[in-house]
C-alpha positions in Angstrom: 80.5 97.4 133.5 82.7 94.6 132.5 84.6 95.1 129.1 85.1 92.1 126.9 88.0 92.1 124.3 87.6 88.6 123.1 85.0 87.3 120.5 85.1 84.0 122.5 84.5 85.8 125.8 81.7 87.8 124.2 79.5 84.9 123.4 78.3 82.1 125.5 80.9 79.3 125.7 79.5 76.0 124.3 78.8 73.7 127.3 80.8 75.7 129.9 81.9 73.5 132.7 81.6 76.5 135.0 79.0 79.2 134.5 78.9 82.3 136.8 76.1 85.0 136.6 75.9 88.1 138.7 77.7 86.3 141.5 78.0 88.6 144.7 79.2 88.2 148.1 78.7 90.7 151.0 80.3 89.7 154.2 78.2 90.1 157.4 78.6 93.6 158.9 80.1 95.0 155.6 78.2 97.1 153.0 80.7 97.1 150.2 80.5 93.7 148.2 83.9 91.6 148.4 82.7 90.3 145.2 80.4 92.6 143.0 78.1 90.9 140.5 80.7 88.9 138.3 79.8 86.9 135.3 82.0 84.5 133.2 82.0 81.1 131.6 84.8 78.5 131.5 85.2 75.8 128.9 86.2 72.3 129.7 90.0 71.8 129.6 90.6 75.6 129.7 93.1 77.5 132.1 91.3 80.5 133.3 93.0 83.1 135.2 91.8 85.7 137.8 94.3 88.3 138.0 94.3 91.1 140.5 95.9 92.5 143.7 95.4 91.1 147.1 91.8 91.9 148.4 90.4 92.1 144.8 87.9 89.4 145.6 89.7 86.5 143.9 89.7 84.1 146.9 86.3 84.9 147.8 85.3 84.0 144.3 87.1 80.6 144.6 85.6 80.0 148.1 82.1 80.5 146.6 82.7 78.2 143.6 84.2 75.5 145.9 81.2 75.8 148.1 83.1 77.0 151.2 81.2 80.2 151.2 77.5 80.7 150.3 76.8 83.7 147.8 74.7 86.6 148.6 73.3 87.0 145.1 73.5 85.6 141.8 74.1 82.0 140.6 77.0 79.7 139.6 77.3 76.1 138.3 80.1 73.8 138.4 79.7 70.8 135.9 76.0 71.5 136.1 75.7 71.6 139.9 74.3 74.8 141.6 76.9 75.9 144.1 74.1 76.8 146.7 72.2 73.6 146.4 74.6 70.7 145.3 77.7 71.4 147.4 78.4 67.6 148.0 78.2 66.9 144.4 80.6 69.6 143.6 83.1 68.8 146.2 83.5 65.2 144.9 84.6 66.5 141.3 86.8 69.3 142.2 90.4 69.7 143.6 91.5 72.8 145.7 94.9 74.1 146.3 94.4 77.0 148.7 96.6 79.8 149.5 97.1 78.5 153.1 99.3 75.5 154.0 96.9 72.5 154.6 99.3 69.6 154.8 99.8 68.2 158.5 103.6 69.0 159.3 103.7 65.9 161.8 102.7 63.5 158.9 104.8 62.6 155.8 103.9 63.6 152.3 102.6 60.1 151.6 100.6 60.0 154.8 99.0 63.4 153.9 97.9 62.1 150.6 96.4 58.9 152.1 94.6 60.9 154.8 92.9 63.1 152.2 92.0 60.1 150.1 89.9 58.8 153.0 87.7 62.0 152.7 86.7 60.8 149.3 86.3 57.1 150.3 89.0 56.1 148.0 89.9 52.4 148.5 93.4 52.2 150.2 95.0 50.2 147.4 93.9 52.7 144.7 94.9 55.6 147.0 98.2 54.2 147.5 98.8 53.8 143.6 97.6 57.4 143.0 99.8 58.7 145.7 102.9 57.2 144.5 102.3 58.3 140.9 101.5 61.8 142.1 104.7 62.0 144.3 106.6 60.8 141.3 105.2 63.4 139.1 106.3 66.4 141.3 109.7 64.7 142.1 109.0 63.9 145.7 109.3 60.3 145.8 112.4 60.3 147.8 110.9 62.6 150.4 107.5 60.8 150.4 108.1 59.4 154.0 109.7 62.4 155.5 107.6 64.7 157.7 106.4 67.7 156.0 108.1 69.8 158.5 111.3 68.9 156.8 110.3 70.1 153.4 111.4 73.4 151.7 108.9 76.0 150.6 108.9 74.5 147.1 108.4 71.0 148.2 105.5 72.1 150.3 103.8 73.7 147.5 104.4 70.6 145.2 102.8 68.5 147.9 99.8 70.9 148.3 99.3 70.7 144.5 99.1 66.9 144.4 96.9 66.7 147.5 94.4 68.6 145.4 94.7 65.9 142.8 94.3 62.7 144.8 90.6 62.5 143.9 91.3 62.9 140.1 89.2 66.0 139.9 87.5 67.4 136.7 88.2 70.9 137.8 91.2 72.1 139.8 91.2 75.5 141.8 94.6 76.9 142.3 94.5 80.1 144.5 97.8 81.7 144.5 99.8 78.4 143.9 103.2 79.8 143.7 102.8 82.4 146.5 106.1 83.2 148.1 108.4 80.9 145.9 111.6 82.1 144.2 111.5 82.6 140.4 113.2 79.4 139.7 110.9 77.3 141.8 107.9 79.0 140.4 108.8 78.3 137.0 109.0 74.5 137.9 105.5 74.8 139.3 104.2 76.3 136.0 105.7 73.2 134.1 103.7 70.9 136.5 100.5 73.0 135.9 101.0 72.8 132.1 101.4 69.0 132.5 98.0 68.8 134.2 96.3 70.6 131.3 98.1 68.7 128.5 98.0 65.2 129.9 94.7 65.2 131.7 92.6 67.8 129.8 91.9 69.3 133.3 90.0 72.5 133.6 92.0 74.8 135.9 90.9 78.1 137.5 94.0 80.0 138.6 94.2 83.0 140.7 97.4 85.1 140.9 98.8 88.6 141.3 101.8 87.6 139.3 101.4 89.0 135.9 104.0 86.7 134.3 102.3 83.7 135.8 98.9 84.5 134.2 100.6 85.3 130.9 102.4 82.0 130.9 99.5 79.8 131.9 96.1 81.2 131.1 94.0 80.7 128.1 91.6 83.4 129.2 91.9 85.9 132.0 89.6 88.4 133.8 91.3 91.4 135.6 89.6 91.7 139.1 89.7 94.8 141.2 87.6 95.9 144.0 85.3 92.8 143.6 84.5 93.6 140.0 85.7 92.0 136.6 87.1 95.0 134.8 88.0 93.2 131.3 88.1 89.8 130.1 90.1 88.3 127.2 93.1 86.1 126.4 96.4 87.5 127.4 97.3 88.2 123.8 94.0 90.0 123.2 94.4 92.0 126.3 97.7 93.2 125.3 96.6 93.9 121.8 93.8 96.1 123.1 96.3 98.7 124.1 97.0 99.2 120.4 100.7 99.8 119.9 104.2 99.3 121.1 106.2 101.8 123.3 109.4 103.1 121.8 111.8 105.0 124.3 114.5 107.1 122.8 117.4 108.7 124.6 119.0 112.0 123.1 122.3 113.8 123.4 120.4 117.2 123.1 117.2 117.7 125.1 115.8 119.7 122.1 116.0 116.8 119.8 113.3 115.2 121.6 110.9 117.9 120.6 111.4 117.2 116.9 110.1 113.6 117.3 107.1 114.6 119.1 105.3 115.6 115.8 106.5 112.4 113.9 103.6 111.2 111.8 103.4 107.7 113.2 103.3 108.6 116.9 100.0 107.5 118.4 100.7 108.9 121.8 103.5 110.7 123.6 103.9 109.1 127.2 105.5 110.8 130.3 109.3 110.2 130.2 112.6 111.3 132.0 114.5 114.3 130.9 116.6 113.8 127.8 114.4 111.0 126.7 111.1 110.6 124.6 108.7 107.7 125.1 106.2 107.3 122.3 103.6 104.7 121.2 103.7 103.2 117.8 101.0 101.1 116.2 103.7 98.5 115.2 107.3 99.1 116.0 108.5 96.1 114.1 107.2 97.6 110.8 107.8 101.4 111.7 111.1 101.6 113.2 113.0 101.8 109.8 110.8 104.8 108.8 111.4 106.4 112.1 115.2 105.9 111.9 115.2 107.5 108.6 113.3 110.4 109.9 116.0 110.6 112.7 118.8 110.7 110.1 117.2 113.3 108.1 116.8 115.7 111.0 120.3 115.1 112.0 119.2 113.8 115.4 121.9 111.7 117.5 120.5 109.0 119.6 122.1 107.6 122.6 119.7 104.8 123.3 116.7 103.2 121.8 114.5 100.5 123.3 111.1 98.9 122.3 108.6 97.5 124.7 105.8 95.3 123.7 102.5 95.8 125.6 102.5 93.6 128.9 99.7 92.7 131.3 101.1 95.2 133.6 100.3 97.9 131.1 96.9 96.4 130.8 96.2 96.4 134.4 97.3 100.1 134.5 95.2 101.1 131.5 92.1 99.6 132.8 92.3 100.3 136.5 94.3 103.4 136.5 97.2 102.2 138.6 99.8 99.4 138.8 99.0 96.1 140.3 99.6 96.3 144.1 101.7 93.6 145.5 102.7 92.7 149.1 105.9 90.9 149.9 104.9 87.2 149.2 107.9 85.6 150.6 107.2 87.2 154.0 103.6 86.3 153.8 104.6 82.7 153.0 106.7 82.5 156.1 104.1 83.9 158.1 101.5 81.2 157.1 104.1 78.5 158.1 104.8 80.2 161.4 101.2 80.5 162.2 100.6 76.8 161.7 103.5 76.0 164.0 102.1 78.2 166.7 98.7 76.6 166.5 100.3 73.2 167.2 102.2 74.2 170.3 
């Protein structure tokens, strides 16, 4: 059963641009659903995150909402259009940035944009104007007429992003948009995504297994694992649901740690290394002074002290029972590029 920690998520969103009810996908020959009866609403102009490991069902969900896959059971509507009945209507109003590289390496960045614009019957003059503005937005103007095979990984990702914008969509689906990028380039992509939300009031559905990405970008997030939505709320609400901050103390004497286990403000004693004590306090900011007074009164000598605020990593661990699984994204990114090149030889 899906847990909801947000009052907003617990009631129906007013006029949601995306509405999903018990959406399920079972692939042919499989018995276990890839997506298992998920339900959620997304408000217009919202950035909605689907957070989970590879194989959790995020991409399958995106493929159903973008009408690339039919659902097995359940319903979903995008801007009022049924995904199983009105696929052409939906495709006209959405943009999709998939995990895989879609740009043709033998064409320039500009040529790729113009090519995609033809799929939407956009007049050539308008397509050229949009392409030039989009290339400028992501700092690709100087590389506009270079073949995509000459682009770096970050440049390719930026191009993929604006290819999904050429039809000026109402809803943009970003499936692992920063997969395989280094931290610095990933931060640049985050800025572009924030600009889309701010300047165009665009509704964005973002899938990721990068915890910090969802934390930085999403208004609302659903944690997905094994095809199910485990919990939904804003990043702040999900972290607050853990109820407390983690304080780690290091001691000169192992026995000193035992004296703090019974401290009145301790909500939970967590597993820790020898010579340390890891405890959860309701609010470390307000309770640390009292804790330090207690340490002084007991004559305890501390070697180290650190405070850790709740993170989405802890949220995932709490509600799924394990840490978020990750593969090596850089290797996967290189594999995608190599596979494209092999198909062309």
